[in-house]
DOVOKOL-835718 format. One record per residue (C-alpha): residue number from 1; residue in one letter; x, z, y. Coordinates in steps of 0.05 Angstrom, whole numbers, plus 5000, padded with zeros to 4 digits. Example, Ala and Ser with C-alpha at 12.3 -4.5 7.8 and 13.67 -1.06 7.14 Angstrom:
<atoms>
1 A 5246 5156 4910
2 S 5273 5143 4979
</atoms>
This chain:
<atoms>
1 M 5029 4716 5038
2 R 5079 4759 4998
3 I 5055 4798 4930
4 R 5086 4857 4914
5 D 5123 4860 4842
6 E 5101 4921 4808
7 N 5149 4907 4754
8 Q 5204 4937 4819
9 K 5239 4985 4790
10 T 5300 4995 4825
11 G 5301 5024 4900
12 H 5296 5094 4940
13 L 5258 5154 4946
14 L 5251 5192 4992
15 A 5227 5266 4970
16 F 5197 5329 5014
17 I 5203 5384 4971
18 S 5181 5455 4985
19 K 5232 5502 5001
20 E 5190 5558 4953
21 K 5177 5522 4902
22 R 5202 5452 4870
23 E 5153 5433 4838
24 D 5108 5427 4907
25 N 5135 5358 4937
26 F 5112 5296 4962
27 S 5153 5222 4959
28 F 5153 5167 4979
29 F 5183 5106 4940
30 F 5209 5038 4970
31 P 5230 4989 4920
32 V 5299 4947 4941
33 E 5330 4897 4897
34 G 5403 4869 4924
35 L 5444 4891 4991
36 G 5402 4837 5028
37 K 5349 4900 5060
38 F 5396 4952 5068
39 D 5403 4954 5135
40 A 5324 4951 5135
41 L 5328 5024 5078
42 L 5375 5052 5126
43 K 5324 5047 5191
44 I 5265 5071 5144
45 I 5315 5130 5118
46 K 5330 5138 5192
47 G 5253 5145 5217
48 F 5232 5184 5155
49 E 5286 5232 5167
50 N 5270 5237 5239
51 C 5194 5246 5228
52 S 5209 5303 5173
53 E 5226 5339 5236
54 S 5149 5358 5233
55 V 5145 5392 5161
56 K 5224 5414 5171
57 E 5194 5491 5168
58 K 5164 5483 5097
59 Y 5207 5424 5069
60 H 5278 5399 5045
61 F 5275 5319 5059
62 I 5323 5283 5002
63 G 5338 5218 4987
64 Y 5348 5191 4919
65 S 5379 5122 4897
66 V 5339 5112 4839
67 A 5361 5051 4780
68 D 5295 5059 4747
69 I 5233 5088 4784
70 S 5203 5101 4709
71 R 5261 5146 4697
72 I 5257 5181 4762
73 E 5247 5261 4722
74 D 5318 5248 4704
75 I 5345 5266 4773
76 F 5283 5296 4796
77 P 5245 5338 4737
78 E 5191 5366 4780
79 I 5173 5305 4813
80 D 5100 5314 4829
81 K 5075 5231 4806
82 L 5006 5250 4829
83 W 5026 5254 4913
84 M 5095 5197 4907
85 L 5062 5141 4941
86 Q 5106 5065 4935
87 F 5110 5030 5002
88 D 5147 4956 5017
89 L 5200 4970 5067
90 E 5163 4918 5113
91 E 5101 4965 5121
92 F 5144 5019 5159
93 L 5173 4958 5197
94 T 5140 4922 5263
95 E 5162 4839 5267
96 D 5231 4854 5306
97 S 5256 4910 5258
98 Q 5224 4973 5289
99 F 5208 5030 5256
100 V 5134 5050 5256
101 E 5137 5131 5281
102 N 5069 5134 5281
103 F 5055 5113 5205
104 A 5105 5152 5182
105 K 5084 5210 5211
106 L 5009 5200 5183
107 V 5023 5195 5117
108 I 5075 5240 5123
109 A 5016 5292 5154
110 R 4966 5270 5100
111 Q 5023 5290 5051
112 A 5034 5348 5069
113 R 4969 5372 5074
114 K 4957 5355 5006
115 E 4874 5345 5024
116 G 4869 5300 4968
117 P 4913 5234 4941
118 M 4911 5185 4993
119 F 4899 5133 4945
120 P 4849 5143 4890
121 D 4864 5135 4807
122 I 4873 5073 4791
123 I 4813 5054 4739
124 T 4819 4992 4694
125 G 4760 4960 4690
126 P 4727 4880 4718
127 M 4713 4865 4780
128 A 4653 4892 4816
129 T 4582 4844 4813
130 G 4509 4843 4808
131 S 4485 4918 4820
132 N 4554 4954 4806
133 F 4578 4904 4882
134 Y 4546 4954 4927
135 D 4560 4995 4999
136 R 4595 4939 5028
137 V 4551 4914 5082
138 E 4592 4928 5141
139 E 4659 4897 5109
140 L 4619 4830 5096
141 K 4585 4827 5161
142 E 4659 4846 5197
143 I 4693 4779 5154
144 W 4633 4728 5164
145 E 4634 4748 5244
146 N 4713 4732 5242
147 L 4713 4672 5199
148 K 4659 4650 5251
149 M 4714 4657 5307
150 G 4755 4622 5273
151 E 4803 4678 5250
152 N 4846 4674 5183
153 L 4848 4735 5155
154 L 4882 4774 5102
155 L 4849 4835 5063
156 R 4905 4886 5043
157 A 4893 4954 5020
158 P 4920 4990 4937
159 R 4903 4959 4869
160 R 4836 4981 4851
161 F 4806 4987 4917
162 G 4755 4917 4923
163 K 4789 4867 4947
164 S 4776 4814 4897
165 S 4706 4834 4884
166 L 4692 4835 4958
167 L 4712 4760 4964
168 N 4682 4748 4902
169 H 4621 4766 4928
170 I 4636 4722 4985
171 S 4645 4667 4941
172 K 4578 4667 4904
173 N 4542 4680 4964
174 P 4573 4640 5028
175 L 4522 4631 5098
176 P 4493 4569 5102
177 G 4537 4511 5119
178 W 4589 4548 5091
179 R 4630 4524 5028
180 I 4680 4567 4996
181 C 4750 4543 4952
182 Y 4768 4596 4905
183 V 4846 4593 4884
184 I 4886 4630 4837
185 W 4949 4610 4816
186 K 4985 4646 4756
187 G 4923 4685 4736
188 V 4932 4721 4807
189 S 4878 4705 4866
190 L 4922 4681 4923
191 L 4882 4649 4961
192 R 4808 4641 4991
193 I 4796 4592 5038
194 L 4728 4590 5077
195 W 4709 4533 5132
196 N 4645 4513 5164
197 T 4611 4445 5151
198 Y 4574 4425 5219
</atoms>
């Protein structure tokens, strides 16, 4: 499992900037370290450029090489950080390195419509437990059904979406006949192993 380095500041920003008002923009930041990912980055830039056809009447498509994303205002003062999403390169490439055009079109369309941020603001705080853990019945049911079929699961979502809260709840409330091994490595919950004891 690969953990995103939230401290990675170098990379490439793909920006969609309104032709009428530069303050109306949305963008996607791809952290890139070294030249090893150059081919993948070029594929993603070209893919997004092709997908930008759907919004070209309203937005210019511009790419920025970024040395420090925390200082992006130095090269793009009008950037609207509320509408800037961060993705790893691999999120837009298949296992055989093909660009995932449908996903790119989806995120472009969603951001262009400005229906509200795709991901909520990050609010710090502890895991949801006890009465604060609620409304996850369907997710719990789906997880247990897959585990019973012998499936391996990877929960993937942005930070603060409740992944750890969900798995913490499962670890404290296993189904009869199941045991849970909860592994934390370097302060990060990386692995939960569940197995049937029958």
